[in-house]
Backbone as JSON, one array per atom type, in Angstrom:
{
  "sequence": "MTHTSVERRVELARAKVNLTLHVTGQRPDGYHLLDSLVAFPQIGDRLCAEPADRLELIINGPFARNLDGPAEENLIVKAVAAFAKSSGIPAPKLRIDLTKRLPVASGIGGGSSNAATMLRLLEDITGQYLAEDTLHELALSLGADVPVCLNQEPQIMAGIGDVIRRGPRLPKCGIVLVNPKVEVSTPDVFRSLARRDNPAMPLMPEVFESPDHLARYLATCRNDLQEAAISLCPEIDSTLSALEGSDHIKLARMSGSGATCFGLCEQEEALEVERALRASFGNWWIAAGALT",
  "N": [[0.74, -1.2, -0.14], [0.22, 2.18, -0.89], [1.54, 5.03, 0.51], [1.79, 8.59, 1.34], [3.8, 10.6, 3.68], [3.61, 13.13, 5.83], [5.22, 14.5, 6.67], [8.01, 16.42, 6.38], [11.32, 16.37, 5.08], [15.13, 16.16, 5.01], [17.87, 16.14, 3.45], [21.75, 15.64, 3.26], [23.09, 15.87, 0.48], [25.52, 14.6, -0.38], [29.32, 15.23, -1.14], [30.89, 13.51, -3.57], [33.58, 12.06, -3.73], [36.18, 11.52, -5.56], [39.23, 9.36, -3.75], [40.97, 7.88, -5.31], [41.13, 7.01, -8.79], [41.49, 4.75, -11.31], [42.01, 4.45, -14.54], [41.15, 1.58, -16.38], [40.73, 0.66, -18.7], [38.8, 0.5, -21.79], [35.54, 0.16, -23.09], [34.33, -1.24, -26.3], [31.92, 0.55, -26.77], [33.01, 2.64, -25.91], [32.98, 3.61, -23.47], [34.77, 4.36, -20.58], [36.33, 2.32, -18.71], [36.91, 1.79, -14.97], [38.51, 2.22, -11.9], [38.25, 2.7, -8.46], [38.29, 4.26, -5.6], [35.89, 5.49, -3.35], [34.94, 8.33, -1.61], [32.67, 9.87, 0.79], [32.47, 12.82, 2.28], [31.21, 15.11, 4.73], [30.02, 17.01, 3.69], [28.04, 18.96, 1.55], [25.34, 19.35, -1.29], [22.3, 20.54, -0.32], [19.24, 18.77, 0.72], [15.58, 19.14, 0.48], [12.54, 17.97, 0.65], [9.17, 17.94, 0.99], [5.41, 17.6, 1.01], [3.07, 18.48, -1.74], [1.34, 20.7, -4.13], [1.79, 20.4, -6.22], [4.49, 19.29, -8.16], [7.29, 20.38, -7.84], [10.62, 22.02, -8.36], [12.62, 24.3, -6.69], [15.94, 25.97, -6.59], [18.17, 26.96, -4.61], [20.95, 28.93, -3.37], [24.43, 29.56, -3.52], [25.59, 28.43, -5.83], [23.29, 28.3, -7.56], [22.33, 29.68, -9.88], [23.92, 28.36, -11.45], [22.47, 26.24, -12.65], [20.8, 26.81, -14.35], [18.84, 25.58, -16.09], [15.4, 24.11, -17.81], [13.86, 22.97, -15.68], [12.79, 20.22, -16.02], [14.97, 19.05, -16.95], [16.72, 18.91, -15.33], [18.29, 16.34, -12.53], [17.38, 15.79, -10.34], [14.0, 16.0, -11.09], [14.15, 13.86, -13.08], [14.76, 12.07, -11.55], [12.41, 11.72, -10.01], [10.32, 11.27, -11.99], [11.39, 8.97, -12.99], [11.72, 6.67, -10.86], [8.83, 6.99, -9.65], [7.86, 5.79, -12.31], [9.05, 3.37, -12.42], [8.16, 2.12, -9.77], [5.52, 1.66, -10.29], [3.63, 3.8, -9.82], [1.69, 7.06, -9.6], [3.63, 10.21, -10.06], [5.0, 11.48, -7.2], [3.31, 14.54, -5.91], [5.6, 17.26, -4.88], [6.89, 19.61, -3.47], [10.46, 20.54, -3.65], [13.15, 21.68, -2.56], [16.13, 22.66, -3.26], [19.27, 23.24, -1.88], [22.02, 24.61, -3.55], [25.12, 24.19, -2.55], [27.56, 22.91, -3.77], [30.04, 23.17, -6.53], [29.44, 23.24, -9.94], [29.99, 20.78, -12.59], [32.12, 19.94, -11.47], [33.94, 17.87, -10.81], [33.05, 16.26, -8.42], [30.49, 14.84, -8.0], [28.04, 16.42, -7.91], [25.67, 16.42, -8.82], [25.19, 13.85, -9.73], [24.8, 12.91, -6.95], [22.82, 13.92, -5.59], [20.42, 13.33, -7.32], [20.65, 10.81, -6.55], [20.27, 10.43, -3.8], [17.8, 11.64, -3.47], [16.16, 9.23, -4.92], [16.44, 8.16, -2.66], [14.84, 9.48, -0.78], [12.64, 9.25, -1.84], [11.45, 6.62, -1.46], [11.15, 6.77, 1.02], [9.79, 8.79, 1.7], [7.27, 8.02, 0.05], [6.79, 5.26, 0.49], [7.43, 3.26, -0.57], [9.67, 0.5, -1.04], [12.15, -0.39, -3.08], [13.71, -3.17, -4.59], [16.87, -3.99, -3.89], [18.78, -3.95, -6.34], [16.84, -3.42, -8.47], [16.88, -0.93, -7.6], [19.27, -0.15, -8.15], [19.62, -0.23, -10.95], [17.75, 1.65, -11.94], [19.18, 3.59, -10.48], [21.36, 3.5, -12.09], [20.27, 4.14, -14.84], [20.11, 7.08, -14.8], [22.49, 8.17, -14.75], [26.32, 7.14, -14.89], [27.15, 7.79, -12.44], [25.54, 7.79, -10.31], [24.84, 5.42, -9.03], [26.68, 4.53, -7.54], [26.3, 6.66, -5.34], [24.11, 6.36, -3.82], [24.26, 4.78, -1.5], [26.62, 6.77, 0.89], [28.6, 6.28, 1.61], [31.79, 4.9, 2.46], [33.44, 3.6, -1.03], [33.8, 0.81, -3.51], [34.6, 1.44, -6.57], [33.89, 0.07, -9.38], [34.27, -1.18, -13.24], [32.14, 0.64, -15.55], [30.96, 2.35, -13.69], [28.95, 0.56, -12.61], [29.37, -1.42, -11.4], [30.16, -1.83, -7.86], [31.18, -2.19, -4.77], [31.32, -2.69, -1.32], [33.75, -0.44, 0.58], [37.04, 0.22, 2.32], [36.99, 0.96, 5.87], [37.21, 4.1, 6.89], [39.78, 6.05, 8.6], [39.42, 8.62, 11.01], [39.4, 11.77, 9.99], [40.31, 14.39, 8.77], [39.35, 16.68, 5.47], [39.57, 18.65, 2.62], [38.05, 20.45, 0.63], [38.99, 22.01, -2.37], [38.11, 24.59, -5.11], [38.9, 26.23, -8.07], [36.86, 27.5, -9.51], [36.27, 27.1, -11.84], [35.11, 25.37, -14.73], [35.02, 22.07, -15.61], [35.22, 19.73, -18.67], [34.03, 16.96, -18.53], [34.17, 14.73, -20.92], [35.45, 16.01, -22.57], [37.97, 15.96, -21.12], [38.48, 13.03, -20.97], [38.96, 12.34, -23.81], [41.54, 13.55, -23.81], [43.03, 11.55, -23.0], [46.35, 10.27, -22.43], [46.63, 7.47, -22.29], [44.98, 4.07, -21.84], [44.79, 1.73, -20.65], [45.75, 1.55, -17.76], [47.11, 0.11, -14.98], [45.38, -1.28, -12.22], [44.12, -0.61, -8.79], [46.05, -0.86, -6.2], [46.48, -3.8, -4.07], [44.39, -3.49, -1.25], [44.09, -2.42, 2.01], [41.56, -3.53, 4.77], [41.05, -1.94, 6.73], [41.82, 1.3, 7.5], [44.25, 2.84, 9.46], [44.47, 5.46, 10.32], [44.81, 8.59, 9.42], [47.6, 9.48, 8.4], [48.07, 6.63, 7.61], [46.27, 5.91, 5.54], [46.92, 8.25, 3.4], [49.36, 7.21, 3.14], [48.62, 4.61, 1.46], [47.28, 5.73, -0.33], [49.28, 7.55, -2.01], [50.12, 5.31, -3.64], [48.54, 5.28, -5.57], [46.25, 6.77, -7.76], [44.99, 9.38, -9.73], [44.13, 8.6, -13.08], [43.29, 10.77, -14.22], [44.16, 13.11, -14.26], [46.64, 14.17, -15.12], [45.52, 14.89, -17.77], [43.34, 16.79, -17.55], [44.67, 18.89, -16.42], [46.09, 19.83, -18.34], [44.36, 21.05, -20.17], [43.07, 22.93, -18.57], [44.66, 24.42, -16.4], [44.8, 25.97, -14.05], [43.95, 23.61, -12.42], [46.54, 22.81, -11.24], [47.45, 24.47, -9.86], [46.08, 24.82, -7.76], [46.48, 22.47, -6.69], [48.95, 22.95, -5.99], [48.51, 24.92, -4.12], [46.98, 23.43, -2.1], [49.22, 21.57, -1.5], [50.98, 23.4, -0.59], [50.41, 23.67, 2.24], [51.3, 22.96, 5.51], [49.65, 21.14, 6.88], [48.41, 19.65, 5.26], [48.43, 16.19, 3.7], [48.11, 14.72, 1.59], [47.32, 15.65, -1.41], [45.02, 15.69, -4.11], [43.35, 15.59, -7.26], [39.91, 15.02, -7.62], [37.65, 13.12, -9.56], [37.11, 14.25, -12.47], [37.69, 16.73, -12.49], [37.45, 20.1, -11.89], [37.6, 20.6, -9.05], [40.06, 19.87, -6.34], [41.17, 17.83, -3.68], [42.66, 17.93, -0.53], [44.08, 16.05, 2.2], [44.1, 16.09, 6.08], [44.55, 15.87, 9.57], [41.92, 15.7, 11.39], [41.11, 17.82, 13.38], [42.46, 19.62, 12.09], [41.28, 20.73, 9.76], [39.9, 22.68, 9.42], [41.18, 25.05, 9.93], [43.11, 24.76, 7.57], [41.36, 25.6, 5.89], [41.0, 28.23, 6.61], [43.47, 29.24, 5.97], [43.84, 29.09, 3.24], [41.34, 30.3, 1.94], [42.09, 32.97, 3.1], [44.32, 33.55, 1.04], [42.79, 32.51, -1.16], [40.57, 34.16, -2.17], [38.54, 34.13, -3.71], [38.1, 31.42, -4.75], [36.48, 28.49, -4.8], [35.9, 27.06, -1.51], [36.21, 24.3, 0.88], [35.71, 22.44, 4.12], [35.82, 19.68, 6.39], [34.89, 16.94, 7.9], [35.82, 13.49, 6.74], [34.34, 11.42, 6.67]],
  "CA": [[0.0, 0.04, -0.01], [1.46, 3.65, -0.81], [1.2, 5.91, 1.51], [2.78, 9.66, 1.81], [3.97, 11.16, 4.77], [3.27, 14.48, 5.54], [6.87, 14.86, 7.44], [9.24, 17.31, 5.57], [12.51, 15.32, 4.89], [16.39, 16.87, 4.62], [18.84, 15.37, 3.39], [22.79, 16.03, 3.05], [23.85, 15.04, -0.47], [27.35, 14.63, 0.06], [29.84, 15.86, -2.76], [31.56, 12.26, -4.18], [35.27, 12.43, -4.06], [37.34, 9.96, -6.01], [40.55, 9.2, -3.94], [41.86, 7.05, -6.36], [40.8, 6.94, -9.97], [42.52, 4.65, -12.26], [41.32, 4.29, -16.06], [42.42, 0.47, -16.73], [40.29, 0.13, -19.94], [37.81, 1.34, -22.64], [34.75, -0.71, -24.03], [33.53, -0.79, -27.66], [30.77, 1.3, -26.71], [33.05, 4.52, -25.91], [32.49, 3.91, -22.21], [35.71, 3.64, -20.01], [36.58, 1.09, -17.16], [37.38, 2.36, -13.47], [38.75, 1.15, -10.56], [38.4, 3.87, -8.12], [37.8, 4.32, -4.16], [35.5, 6.84, -3.87], [34.35, 8.5, 0.01], [31.59, 11.24, 0.75], [33.07, 13.76, 3.03], [29.99, 15.44, 5.1], [30.08, 18.49, 2.91], [27.24, 18.77, 0.05], [24.12, 20.04, -1.29], [20.84, 20.38, 0.77], [17.94, 18.49, -0.26], [14.59, 19.15, 1.47], [11.53, 17.54, 0.15], [7.64, 17.89, 1.45], [4.43, 17.38, 0.41], [2.75, 19.91, -2.2], [-0.25, 20.42, -4.43], [2.23, 19.81, -7.64], [5.92, 18.78, -8.11], [8.06, 21.68, -7.72], [11.75, 22.19, -7.94], [13.36, 25.32, -5.92], [17.16, 25.98, -6.27], [18.89, 28.24, -4.13], [22.2, 28.7, -2.95], [25.52, 29.55, -4.35], [25.85, 27.74, -7.43], [22.02, 27.77, -7.97], [22.34, 30.41, -11.1], [24.79, 27.71, -12.54], [21.67, 25.37, -12.66], [19.4, 27.79, -14.78], [18.22, 25.54, -17.37], [14.69, 24.09, -17.62], [13.34, 21.9, -14.49], [12.82, 18.55, -16.08], [16.17, 18.56, -17.25], [17.42, 18.51, -13.85], [18.35, 15.24, -12.68], [16.39, 15.47, -9.34], [13.26, 15.9, -11.48], [14.3, 13.01, -13.84], [14.68, 10.93, -10.77], [11.12, 11.25, -9.41], [9.7, 10.55, -12.85], [11.8, 7.54, -12.98], [11.32, 6.56, -9.82], [7.39, 6.67, -10.24], [7.62, 4.94, -13.21], [9.68, 1.99, -11.83], [7.58, 1.93, -8.9], [4.12, 1.84, -10.88], [2.5, 4.97, -8.89], [1.72, 8.56, -10.08], [4.45, 10.95, -9.7], [4.47, 12.38, -6.23], [3.67, 15.77, -5.81], [6.52, 17.45, -3.96], [8.03, 21.0, -3.24], [11.79, 20.36, -3.65], [14.44, 22.89, -1.94], [17.59, 22.09, -3.72], [20.52, 24.29, -1.75], [23.45, 24.28, -4.25], [26.54, 24.55, -2.51], [28.99, 22.44, -4.55], [30.14, 23.7, -7.67], [28.49, 22.41, -11.11], [30.74, 20.38, -13.31], [33.83, 20.2, -10.8], [34.44, 15.95, -10.32], [32.85, 15.86, -7.35], [29.18, 14.36, -8.88], [26.91, 16.95, -7.08], [24.25, 15.92, -9.46], [24.61, 12.24, -9.34], [24.22, 12.58, -5.76], [21.37, 15.07, -5.85], [19.56, 12.05, -7.82], [20.78, 9.37, -5.61], [19.89, 11.29, -2.27], [16.4, 11.88, -3.98], [15.55, 8.06, -5.01], [16.38, 7.49, -1.31], [13.81, 10.05, -0.35], [11.24, 8.68, -2.67], [11.49, 5.57, -1.23], [10.84, 7.08, 2.39], [8.21, 9.54, 0.95], [6.24, 6.77, -0.64], [6.81, 3.74, 1.47], [7.84, 1.81, -1.78], [11.09, 0.2, -1.25], [12.66, -1.27, -4.15], [14.74, -4.16, -4.22], [18.13, -2.95, -4.17], [19.2, -4.44, -7.91], [16.21, -2.57, -9.14], [17.07, 0.57, -7.64], [20.68, 0.13, -8.84], [19.08, 0.09, -12.42], [17.05, 2.64, -11.88], [19.7, 4.82, -10.45], [22.33, 3.82, -13.56], [19.57, 4.74, -16.06], [19.95, 8.54, -14.25], [23.81, 8.39, -14.96], [27.14, 6.37, -14.29], [27.91, 8.23, -10.87], [24.26, 7.94, -9.62], [24.57, 4.07, -8.22], [27.75, 4.32, -6.16], [26.02, 7.7, -4.05], [23.03, 5.57, -3.08], [24.78, 4.54, -0.26], [27.39, 7.59, 1.12], [29.86, 5.71, 2.24], [33.2, 4.6, 1.32], [33.03, 2.16, -1.58], [35.16, 0.77, -4.54], [33.49, 1.66, -7.99], [34.63, -0.61, -11.1], [33.47, -1.02, -14.6], [31.65, 1.83, -15.91], [30.37, 2.82, -12.37], [28.04, 0.15, -12.33], [30.21, -2.57, -10.5], [30.04, -1.39, -6.85], [31.13, -2.91, -3.62], [31.83, -1.84, 0.0], [34.9, 0.18, 0.84], [37.27, 0.0, 3.8], [36.71, 1.43, 6.64], [38.67, 5.04, 6.94], [39.99, 6.61, 10.08], [38.57, 9.86, 11.73], [40.19, 12.29, 9.03], [39.75, 16.06, 7.85], [39.5, 16.87, 4.26], [39.42, 20.4, 2.15], [38.12, 20.67, -1.01], [38.86, 23.34, -3.33], [37.68, 24.35, -7.01], [38.83, 27.71, -8.58], [35.58, 27.86, -10.13], [36.25, 26.55, -13.46], [34.11, 24.14, -14.7], [35.82, 21.23, -16.59], [34.32, 19.13, -19.46], [34.63, 15.31, -18.7], [34.18, 14.23, -21.98], [36.9, 16.7, -22.97], [39.47, 15.46, -19.95], [38.58, 11.75, -21.5], [39.4, 12.4, -24.97], [42.9, 14.12, -23.97], [43.94, 10.55, -22.12], [47.29, 9.64, -23.48], [46.48, 5.9, -22.32], [43.42, 3.93, -21.46], [44.82, 0.79, -20.01], [46.6, 1.92, -16.49], [46.89, -0.76, -14.0], [44.18, -1.21, -11.43], [44.62, -0.07, -7.52], [46.93, -2.37, -5.52], [45.7, -4.52, -2.91], [43.63, -2.18, -0.17], [43.6, -3.03, 3.15], [40.44, -3.47, 5.14], [40.95, -0.76, 7.61], [43.08, 2.48, 7.9], [44.3, 2.79, 11.07], [45.36, 6.92, 10.79], [44.98, 9.43, 8.31], [49.09, 9.04, 7.92], [48.29, 5.27, 6.79], [45.67, 6.15, 4.36], [47.74, 8.86, 2.57], [50.84, 6.29, 2.15], [48.25, 4.53, 0.91], [47.22, 6.73, -1.54], [50.49, 8.01, -2.45], [50.98, 4.55, -4.32], [47.77, 5.06, -6.6], [46.91, 8.1, -8.87], [44.09, 9.58, -10.32], [44.79, 9.05, -14.24], [42.61, 12.26, -15.16], [44.38, 14.38, -13.67], [47.08, 15.15, -15.98], [44.94, 15.61, -18.81], [42.29, 17.58, -16.5], [45.41, 19.94, -16.03], [46.78, 20.2, -19.5], [42.88, 21.81, -20.36], [42.65, 23.36, -17.22], [45.83, 25.29, -15.52], [44.62, 26.34, -12.79], [44.11, 22.73, -11.18], [47.99, 22.86, -10.76], [47.64, 25.94, -8.81], [44.92, 24.35, -6.92], [46.75, 21.35, -5.96], [50.25, 23.5, -5.36], [48.25, 25.49, -3.04], [46.83, 22.58, -0.92], [50.5, 20.91, -1.02], [51.67, 24.23, 0.27], [50.07, 23.6, 3.56], [52.33, 22.02, 6.55], [49.21, 20.42, 7.2], [47.92, 18.45, 4.12], [49.32, 15.03, 4.23], [48.06, 14.36, 0.22], [46.77, 16.21, -2.39], [44.94, 15.12, -5.47], [42.08, 16.26, -8.05], [38.72, 14.45, -7.91], [36.78, 12.57, -10.63], [37.54, 14.74, -13.81], [38.06, 18.05, -12.04], [38.6, 20.87, -11.12], [38.04, 20.22, -7.45], [40.83, 18.79, -5.64], [41.17, 17.47, -2.26], [43.64, 17.76, 0.75], [43.75, 15.21, 3.76], [44.6, 16.21, 6.71], [44.13, 15.59, 10.5], [40.13, 16.23, 11.49], [40.77, 18.79, 14.02], [43.21, 20.7, 11.22], [40.51, 20.9, 8.43], [39.17, 24.39, 9.44], [42.74, 25.93, 9.68], [43.74, 24.51, 6.44], [40.27, 26.2, 5.27], [40.88, 29.61, 6.51], [44.25, 29.94, 5.39], [43.37, 29.03, 2.0], [40.72, 31.54, 2.12], [42.67, 34.19, 3.12], [44.87, 33.64, 0.02], [42.64, 32.42, -2.55], [39.44, 34.42, -1.7], [37.58, 33.97, -4.98], [37.9, 30.01, -4.95], [35.12, 27.84, -3.4], [36.56, 26.09, -0.76], [35.07, 23.47, 1.96], [36.5, 21.82, 4.89], [34.71, 18.94, 6.86], [35.27, 15.33, 8.06], [36.16, 12.81, 5.38], [33.25, 10.08, 6.75]],
  "C": [[0.49, 0.77, 0.31], [0.79, 4.27, 0.01], [2.4, 7.26, 1.42], [2.92, 10.39, 3.04], [3.97, 12.57, 4.74], [4.9, 15.31, 6.21], [7.42, 16.03, 6.02], [10.7, 16.64, 5.9], [13.66, 16.23, 4.29], [17.54, 16.24, 4.94], [20.28, 15.79, 3.0], [23.14, 15.22, 1.77], [25.08, 15.31, -0.61], [28.15, 14.47, -1.35], [30.59, 14.23, -2.65], [32.85, 12.49, -4.55], [35.67, 10.95, -4.44], [38.93, 10.09, -5.62], [41.38, 8.84, -4.28], [40.91, 7.2, -7.68], [41.64, 6.61, -11.09], [41.59, 4.37, -13.44], [42.06, 3.29, -16.63], [41.67, -0.22, -18.05], [39.28, 1.37, -20.84], [36.94, 0.05, -23.37], [34.52, -0.24, -25.66], [32.79, 0.17, -27.67], [31.14, 2.53, -26.74], [33.46, 4.39, -24.15], [33.98, 3.26, -21.69], [35.87, 2.93, -18.71], [37.36, 1.87, -16.1], [37.63, 1.76, -12.79], [39.26, 2.59, -9.12], [37.58, 3.78, -6.34], [37.57, 5.83, -3.89], [34.6, 7.21, -2.13], [33.6, 9.84, 0.1], [31.78, 11.61, 2.42], [31.6, 14.72, 3.3], [30.37, 17.25, 4.54], [29.11, 18.09, 1.53], [26.22, 19.67, 0.01], [22.99, 20.1, -0.18], [19.67, 20.26, 0.2], [16.64, 18.39, 0.68], [13.33, 18.77, 0.33], [10.09, 17.89, 1.04], [6.32, 17.83, 0.39], [3.71, 18.43, -0.33], [1.41, 19.59, -2.91], [0.42, 20.07, -6.21], [3.46, 19.56, -7.29], [6.44, 19.92, -8.57], [9.83, 21.65, -7.3], [12.53, 23.67, -7.77], [14.73, 25.48, -5.86], [17.38, 27.35, -6.1], [20.15, 27.99, -3.81], [23.09, 29.15, -3.72], [25.88, 29.65, -5.51], [24.23, 27.61, -7.83], [22.06, 28.79, -9.57], [23.37, 29.41, -11.98], [23.76, 26.65, -13.45], [20.19, 26.09, -13.54], [18.48, 27.25, -16.06], [16.45, 24.75, -17.17], [14.64, 22.57, -16.56], [13.32, 20.51, -14.52], [13.9, 18.42, -17.04], [17.08, 18.19, -15.95], [17.69, 16.95, -13.33], [17.72, 14.34, -11.27], [14.98, 14.97, -10.02], [13.08, 14.83, -12.47], [14.08, 12.02, -12.68], [13.01, 10.52, -10.02], [10.25, 10.89, -10.83], [9.95, 9.11, -13.21], [11.32, 6.25, -12.04], [9.83, 6.12, -9.77], [6.97, 5.66, -11.6], [8.03, 3.55, -12.88], [8.42, 1.37, -10.9], [5.73, 1.82, -8.8], [2.77, 2.65, -9.96], [2.72, 6.22, -9.38], [2.83, 8.9, -9.52], [4.31, 11.6, -8.24], [4.72, 13.51, -6.41], [4.26, 16.49, -4.76], [6.82, 19.26, -4.37], [9.44, 20.22, -2.94], [12.18, 21.29, -3.69], [15.87, 22.42, -2.3], [18.88, 23.87, -3.22], [21.78, 23.53, -2.15], [24.29, 25.17, -3.64], [27.75, 24.19, -3.02], [29.1, 23.32, -6.1], [29.88, 23.0, -8.76], [29.98, 21.97, -11.78], [32.18, 20.3, -12.63], [34.21, 18.6, -10.22], [34.22, 15.54, -9.05], [30.92, 15.02, -7.44], [27.99, 15.07, -7.87], [25.44, 16.49, -7.74], [23.85, 14.52, -9.34], [24.01, 12.14, -7.6], [22.94, 13.18, -5.3], [20.35, 13.82, -6.04], [19.55, 11.47, -6.73], [19.8, 9.62, -4.08], [18.05, 11.46, -2.71], [15.3, 10.58, -4.41], [15.55, 7.68, -3.55], [15.6, 8.5, -0.59], [12.73, 9.86, -0.68], [10.56, 7.98, -1.77], [10.57, 5.55, 0.45], [9.2, 7.8, 2.76], [7.02, 8.67, 1.11], [5.63, 5.72, -0.19], [7.08, 2.61, 0.45], [9.2, 1.69, -1.82], [11.32, -0.72, -2.08], [13.91, -1.92, -3.62], [16.03, -3.54, -4.7], [18.69, -3.0, -5.57], [18.28, -3.58, -8.75], [16.3, -1.09, -8.97], [18.36, 0.89, -7.71], [20.39, 0.56, -10.42], [18.76, 1.0, -12.55], [17.96, 3.82, -12.02], [20.69, 5.01, -11.8], [21.65, 4.31, -14.91], [19.65, 6.23, -16.03], [21.51, 8.89, -15.02], [24.87, 7.3, -14.39], [27.44, 6.41, -12.62], [26.57, 8.07, -10.06], [24.35, 6.42, -8.52], [25.57, 4.53, -7.04], [27.1, 5.75, -5.27], [24.76, 7.42, -3.71], [23.45, 5.48, -1.96], [26.04, 5.27, -0.06], [27.85, 7.11, 2.1], [31.16, 5.04, 2.03], [33.09, 3.24, 0.36], [33.96, 2.34, -2.7], [34.02, 0.78, -5.54], [34.68, 1.16, -8.74], [33.86, -0.34, -12.25], [33.47, -0.04, -15.07], [31.32, 2.65, -14.89], [29.55, 2.13, -11.58], [28.28, -1.25, -11.32], [30.64, -1.84, -9.1], [30.36, -2.28, -5.52], [31.73, -2.08, -2.13], [33.56, -1.46, 0.12], [35.82, -0.07, 1.89], [37.09, 1.08, 4.81], [38.19, 2.71, 7.08], [38.7, 5.65, 8.42], [39.05, 8.06, 10.1], [39.7, 11.07, 11.16], [39.35, 13.46, 8.65], [40.16, 16.07, 6.24], [39.06, 18.25, 3.82], [39.18, 20.14, 1.04], [38.09, 21.97, -1.59], [38.7, 23.27, -5.14], [37.9, 25.99, -7.22], [38.0, 28.48, -9.43], [36.22, 27.99, -11.54], [35.91, 25.59, -13.55], [35.38, 23.14, -16.05], [35.03, 20.27, -17.33], [34.9, 17.74, -19.17], [34.75, 14.66, -19.81], [35.47, 14.59, -22.82], [38.29, 16.02, -22.58], [39.47, 13.9, -20.54], [39.55, 11.15, -23.18], [41.16, 12.87, -25.47], [43.89, 13.06, -22.87], [45.2, 10.42, -23.12], [47.34, 8.29, -23.53], [45.25, 5.62, -21.69], [43.56, 2.46, -20.8], [46.04, 0.76, -18.95], [46.02, 0.63, -15.7], [45.94, -0.48, -13.09], [44.97, -1.21, -9.7], [45.17, -0.97, -6.79], [45.99, -2.48, -4.41], [45.38, -3.1, -1.69], [43.68, -2.91, 1.12], [41.77, -2.83, 3.93], [40.15, -2.28, 5.86], [42.07, 0.11, 7.39], [42.81, 2.68, 8.81], [44.33, 4.53, 11.19], [45.2, 7.22, 9.31], [46.67, 9.48, 7.66], [49.02, 7.66, 6.92], [47.4, 5.16, 5.78], [46.38, 7.27, 3.3], [48.92, 8.04, 2.26], [49.94, 5.29, 1.43], [48.15, 4.72, -0.42], [47.9, 7.08, -2.57], [50.95, 6.55, -3.48], [49.64, 4.29, -5.29], [47.65, 6.42, -7.28], [45.28, 8.35, -9.19], [44.51, 10.11, -12.24], [44.03, 9.81, -14.85], [43.31, 13.09, -14.98], [45.58, 15.25, -14.48], [46.57, 15.92, -17.17], [44.2, 16.7, -18.32], [43.54, 19.13, -16.69], [46.05, 20.43, -17.48], [45.06, 21.19, -20.33], [42.65, 22.94, -19.6], [44.12, 23.67, -16.41], [45.9, 25.03, -14.26], [44.32, 25.17, -11.68], [45.67, 22.55, -10.95], [48.19, 23.48, -10.05], [46.8, 25.77, -7.77], [45.9, 23.2, -5.9], [48.22, 21.86, -5.29], [49.38, 23.98, -3.71], [47.85, 24.86, -2.14], [47.81, 21.93, -0.67], [51.1, 22.07, 0.15], [51.5, 24.28, 1.92], [51.04, 22.35, 4.17], [51.33, 20.82, 6.86], [48.57, 19.31, 6.91], [49.04, 17.29, 3.93], [49.3, 14.05, 2.31], [47.37, 15.38, -0.58], [46.37, 15.57, -3.83], [43.64, 15.69, -5.76], [41.3, 15.26, -7.81], [38.09, 14.23, -9.1], [37.95, 13.57, -11.9], [38.06, 16.2, -13.4], [37.2, 19.32, -12.15], [38.88, 21.02, -9.8], [38.96, 19.42, -7.23], [40.7, 18.89, -3.96], [42.24, 17.67, -1.37], [43.31, 16.73, 1.93], [44.66, 15.99, 4.66], [44.12, 15.75, 8.24], [42.6, 16.63, 11.06], [40.33, 17.53, 12.06], [41.81, 20.24, 13.22], [42.44, 21.51, 10.0], [39.93, 22.31, 8.08], [40.42, 25.29, 9.17], [43.2, 26.13, 8.54], [42.72, 25.7, 5.41], [40.56, 27.78, 5.13], [41.92, 30.24, 5.94], [44.55, 29.96, 3.85], [42.55, 30.37, 1.78], [41.37, 32.87, 1.84], [43.66, 34.61, 1.87], [44.11, 33.74, -1.41], [40.89, 32.95, -2.27], [38.3, 34.29, -2.57], [37.61, 32.32, -5.39], [37.5, 29.56, -3.97], [36.24, 26.71, -3.07], [36.05, 25.74, 0.75], [36.33, 22.79, 2.63], [35.28, 20.85, 5.64], [35.16, 17.66, 6.76], [35.45, 14.51, 6.97], [34.79, 11.91, 5.43], [32.24, 10.69, 8.02]]
}
């Protein structure tokens, strides 16, 4: 039986950070094969949904102006339609407020995380809980990065993003995300790759005991898109240099296809790093938080 809760529901759609991103091959259809350790820090967009007399998406926040296309093209609205069709129910009438805090086209999966968070919210709102494989297929139909965002905890993503398994336990750790407010085209980055048959990640422990342990392991890994992205967007190199210039940062790397970069540090030092970077690069987007 379907029921609609009158409760207003609010969720954090966390940024998807590729701590590693190895490009291991390419399928005949052009999709690239990946091997990636993904984490979801306590930094993200805010999604609020409540019953209304019609379906309405309202976008505000610092990056709202970057999402000025038709509402029906937004992944959140597409997620509502796809969920209703899969569940065999009418599209729920909701007022959805998105506070867009994450930069757009920035390599941290903001749109994908919004769509995945909306799917989970819809399950709670409608009482229609889909089988995990059904939900996974539904998420994949919305985008290659949507399935990994369904469970916002450390995961290992392989294939084209469709093969997902539970990741290691990460330590108490701080993360600082920095974007020079430059959008990077993911297709352009992939087209600029020098090679597409790189080695997969080395064997990974089940538990990382400390930020130093995590940083040492990540130093043996790569983001195979980073060099290509820098060739298209030199600001990424400046962003990495700014992070690496901090004594508190243990490892800095680009996430996804860029231009957002991350730096790992002790959790209690993250805000100090954020403040210092803001003082020098006030026009950049900078956010700090806990890694998990």
